[in-house]
C-alpha positions in Angstrom: -24.1 -2.1 21.8 -25.0 1.5 20.7 -28.1 3.0 22.2 -30.8 5.1 20.6 -29.1 8.2 22.1 -25.7 7.0 21.0 -22.9 9.5 20.1 -20.9 9.7 16.9 -17.7 9.3 18.9 -16.6 7.8 22.2 -13.1 8.7 23.4 -11.8 6.1 25.9 -9.0 7.4 28.1 -7.3 5.0 30.7 -5.8 7.0 33.6 -3.4 5.8 36.2 -1.5 8.5 38.3 -1.5 11.2 35.6 -2.2 14.3 37.8 0.5 16.3 36.0 -1.1 15.9 32.6 -4.9 16.0 33.1 -5.5 19.7 33.0 -3.6 20.1 29.7 -5.2 17.0 28.4 -8.7 18.3 28.9 -7.8 21.7 27.5 -6.8 20.0 24.3 -9.9 17.8 24.3 -12.1 20.9 24.8 -10.4 22.6 21.8 -10.8 19.6 19.4 -13.8 17.6 20.6 -16.1 19.9 22.5 -19.4 18.8 20.8 -22.7 17.4 22.1 -22.5 14.3 19.9 -19.2 13.2 21.6 -18.6 11.3 24.9 -15.4 11.2 26.8 -15.0 8.1 28.9 -12.3 8.3 31.5 -11.4 5.1 33.4 -9.5 5.9 36.5 -7.5 2.8 37.0 -7.0 3.0 40.8 -4.9 6.2 40.8 -3.3 7.1 44.1 -1.7 10.5 43.2 -4.7 12.7 43.4 -5.8 12.1 39.8 -9.2 10.8 41.1 -10.0 14.1 42.8 -8.8 16.2 39.9 -11.0 14.1 37.4 -14.0 14.7 39.7 -13.4 18.4 39.6 -12.9 18.4 35.8 -16.1 16.5 35.3 -18.0 19.5 37.0 -16.8 21.9 34.3 -19.9 23.5 33.0 -18.3 24.6 29.7 -18.0 21.1 28.3 -20.5 20.3 25.6 -19.4 16.7 25.4 -20.7 14.0 27.7 -18.1 13.3 30.4 -18.3 9.8 31.9 -16.0 9.0 34.8 -15.5 5.4 35.8 -13.3 4.6 38.8 -11.7 1.2 39.4 -11.0 0.4 43.0 -7.6 -1.1 42.4 -5.0 -0.7 39.6 -5.9 -3.4 37.1 -3.8 -2.5 34.1 -4.2 -0.5 30.9 -6.0 -3.3 29.1 -8.6 -3.7 31.8 -9.2 0.1 31.8 -9.7 0.1 28.0 -12.0 -2.9 28.2 -14.1 -1.2 30.8 -14.3 2.0 28.8 -15.3 0.2 25.6 -18.1 -1.7 27.4 -19.5 1.7 28.6 -19.2 3.4 25.2 -22.1 4.1 22.8 -20.4 5.9 20.0 -20.5 4.9 16.3 -16.7 5.2 16.5 -14.4 4.5 19.5 -11.1 6.3 19.8 -8.4 5.1 22.2 -6.3 7.9 23.6 -3.6 7.8 26.3 -3.7 10.4 29.0 0.0 11.2 29.2 0.1 13.5 26.1 2.9 11.6 24.4 0.4 11.5 21.5 -1.2 14.7 20.3 -4.9 15.2 20.6 -4.8 17.1 17.2 -3.7 13.9 15.5 -6.7 12.1 17.1 -9.0 14.8 15.6 -7.4 14.3 12.2 -7.9 10.6 12.4 -11.6 11.1 13.4 -12.2 13.4 10.5 -10.6 11.0 8.1 -12.5 7.9 9.2 -15.9 9.7 9.2 -15.3 11.1 5.7 -14.5 7.7 4.2 -17.1 5.1 5.3 -15.1 2.2 3.8 -12.4 2.8 6.5 -13.3 0.9 9.7 -10.1 1.1 11.6 -7.1 3.4 11.8 -4.0 2.9 13.9 -1.7 5.8 14.7 2.0 5.3 13.8 4.9 7.0 15.5 7.2 5.9 12.7 5.4 7.0 9.5 5.0 10.7 9.5 7.2 13.8 9.1 5.6 15.2 12.2 7.5 16.2 15.3 9.0 13.5 17.4 11.0 13.4 20.6 12.2 10.0 21.6 15.6 8.8 23.1 14.5 5.5 24.5 16.4 3.3 22.2 15.5 0.0 23.8 11.7 0.7 23.8 11.9 1.9 20.3 13.8 -1.2 19.1 11.4 -3.6 20.9 8.4 -1.8 19.3 9.8 -2.2 15.8 10.8 -5.8 16.4 7.3 -6.6 17.7 5.7 -5.0 14.7 7.9 -7.0 12.4 7.0 -10.3 14.2 3.3 -9.3 14.1 3.5 -8.7 10.4 5.1 -12.0 9.7 2.6 -13.9 11.9 -0.5 -12.1 10.5 0.6 -11.2 6.9 0.3 -7.5 7.7 2.5 -4.5 7.0 2.1 -2.4 10.1 4.8 0.0 11.2 3.7 0.5 14.8 1.5 -2.1 16.4 2.0 -0.6 19.9 0.9 3.0 19.3 -1.9 3.8 21.8 -3.8 6.1 19.5 -6.5 4.1 17.5 -10.0 4.6 16.2 -12.4 1.8 15.4 -15.9 1.7 13.9 -18.6 0.1 16.0 -18.7 -2.9 13.6 -15.2 -3.7 14.6 -15.8 -3.2 18.3 -18.7 -5.7 18.2 -16.5 -8.4 16.7 -13.6 -8.3 19.1 -13.4 -9.7 22.6 -10.5 -8.2 24.4 -9.0 -10.2 27.3 -5.5 -8.9 28.1 -5.4 -6.6 31.1 -1.9 -5.0 30.8 0.1 -3.3 28.0 -0.3 -6.4 25.9 -3.8 -5.0 25.0 -2.3 -3.4 21.9 -1.2 -6.8 20.5 -4.5 -8.4 21.5 -6.5 -5.7 19.8 -4.5 -5.7 16.6 -4.6 -9.5 16.3 -8.4 -9.6 16.7 -9.0 -6.9 14.2 -7.0 -8.8 11.6 -8.6 -12.2 12.5 -12.0 -10.6 11.8 -10.8 -9.5 8.4 -10.9 -5.8 8.9 -8.2 -3.8 7.1 -6.0 -1.7 9.3 -5.1 1.8 7.9 -2.2 3.7 9.5 -1.8 7.4 10.1 1.4 9.1 11.0 1.3 10.9 14.4 3.5 13.1 16.5 5.3 11.6 19.5 6.7 13.3 22.5 8.2 10.7 24.9 8.2 11.2 28.6 10.8 9.9 31.1 10.3 7.6 34.0 10.6 10.7 36.2 7.7 12.2 34.4 5.6 9.1 35.1 6.3 6.7 32.2 5.1 3.3 33.3 6.0 0.8 30.5 9.3 -1.0 31.3 11.7 -3.5 29.7 9.6 -6.2 31.5 6.6 -5.2 29.4 8.8 -5.4 26.3 9.7 -9.0 27.1 6.0 -9.8 28.0 5.0 -8.5 24.6 6.9 -11.3 22.9 4.8 -13.8 25.0 1.6 -12.1 23.8 2.7 -12.3 20.2 3.2 -16.1 20.6 0.0 -16.4 22.5 -2.3 -14.6 20.1 -0.8 -16.3 17.1 -0.2 -19.9 18.1 -2.6 -20.5 21.0 -5.7 -18.3 20.5 -6.8 -20.4 17.5 -9.5 -22.8 16.5 -8.7 -26.5 16.9 -8.5 -26.9 13.1 -5.9 -24.1 12.9 -3.8 -25.7 15.6 -3.9 -29.1 13.8 -2.8 -27.3 10.6 0.1 -25.7 12.5 1.2 -29.1 13.8 0.8 -30.7 10.4 2.9 -28.0 8.7 5.6 -28.2 11.4 6.0 -31.9 10.6 6.2 -31.7 6.8 8.4 -28.5 6.8 10.8 -30.3 9.2 10.9 -33.0 6.6 11.9 -30.3 4.0 14.6 -29.1 6.3 16.1 -32.6 6.4 17.3 -32.1 2.8 19.7 -29.3 3.8 23.1 -29.4 5.4 24.8 -32.2 7.2 25.3 -33.1 10.9 24.6 -30.2 13.2 23.8 -28.0 10.2 21.1 -30.4 9.1 19.5 -30.3 12.6 19.5 -26.5 12.5 17.8 -26.5 9.1 15.2 -28.9 10.4 14.4 -26.5 13.3 14.3 -23.4 11.1 12.0 -25.1 8.6 9.8 -26.4 11.4 9.4 -22.8 12.6 8.6 -21.7 9.1 6.1 -24.5 9.0 4.3 -23.2 12.1 3.8 -19.9 10.2 2.6 -21.7 7.1 0.1 -23.7 9.2 -1.6 -20.5 10.2 -2.3 -19.4 6.6 -3.0 -22.8 5.0 -5.4 -25.4 6.4 -5.1 -29.2 6.0 -6.0 -29.6 2.3 -3.9 -26.7 1.0 -1.0 -27.8 3.3 -1.3 -31.3 1.8 -0.9 -29.8 -1.7 2.3 -28.2 -0.6 3.6 -31.4 1.0 2.7 -33.6 -2.0 4.6 -31.3 -4.3 7.6 -31.2 -2.0 7.6 -35.0 -1.9 7.4 -35.1 -5.7 10.3 -32.7 -5.9 12.3 -35.0 -3.5 12.1 -37.8 -6.2 14.2 -35.8 -8.7 17.9 -35.4 -8.9 20.7 -36.4 -6.5 22.5 -34.5 -3.8 22.3 -30.7 -4.4 20.0 -31.4 -7.4 17.4 -32.9 -5.0 17.7 -29.9 -2.7 17.1 -27.5 -5.7 14.2 -29.7 -6.9 12.6 -29.6 -3.4 12.8 -25.8 -3.3 11.3 -25.4 -6.7 8.4 -27.7 -6.0 7.9 -26.1 -2.6 7.4 -22.7 -4.2 5.1 -24.3 -6.8 3.1 -25.9 -4.0 2.6 -22.6 -2.2 1.5 -21.0 -5.5 -1.1 -23.7 -6.2 -2.2 -23.8 -2.6 -2.9 -20.0 -2.6 -4.8 -20.4 -5.9 -6.8 -23.2 -4.4 -7.5 -21.3 -1.3 -9.0 -18.4 -3.3 -11.0 -20.8 -5.5 -12.6 -22.5 -2.5 -13.0 -19.3 -0.5 -16.8 -19.1 -0.9 -17.6 -22.8 -0.9 -18.3 -25.4 1.8 -14.7 -26.4 1.6 -13.3 -23.0 2.7 -12.6 -24.2 6.3 -10.2 -26.8 4.8 -8.2 -24.5 2.7 
């Protein structure tokens, strides 16, 4: 919670073995954010390369106008844990998350800060490495591919249109910070954070940023294993971190959409259609609760009563689309009533 002497901005920087970048990092921070109403919160995540001593020296710099908070974790606990620790110790009206490795430009962070403070309606901005015409240097094809696939899956699961859910540069208003409860300790923190922002009905704006990749020899820590783990986190935040009513809706939708799939194909093809439609049902169950899902199911059933063979299949599709349309309208109609939790 912000204090009476709170700052306008808290910049949270997780650090693990970044000794080669810290001097330049703070040179850029001093150029762009050297003001009394800003605090820099560095969380040293158990560094073993001398970063801890260098950070202690940097903290003694008498030229800094910003408040320098240095928090040291005894053991390496992961980027997510470092970010959680930094946020808990922040007091700023806005919290900006910035990586220490200089893959993302501090000047872009300053532009995002200026933008969000000038427009009070904006509560959350995510950086995107894929949107801008700014400079980029990236030849890690696999990492780039996984990032884009993850963003696509996230968009499908949460009805969003984000281009880069994994970008480490983000700024959030205190009202957003107070609503979210982060729990992931590793690189899955980006998915955890984005999902909770969306769940709490905050709109995510995106801002194109520069990107200068670094190699493993330069200290890059994220690996293909983290890429695979990110798929697990996508499944977790969407299908398990839900209320009981949402999980019931998901199961209900899986069942009736499997029924829809039974009208397509024959033999093995029919089985595949049932599986595909059941997966689609799991996504529908996220967005439609029991009553709105029942509307969809009833219209599907009505559609199954018309025609024969391919005619029945076409009728089911038409009534399915009609059911979704009516369910969406019903959901909006009951949004501010006592029935909202059922639609």
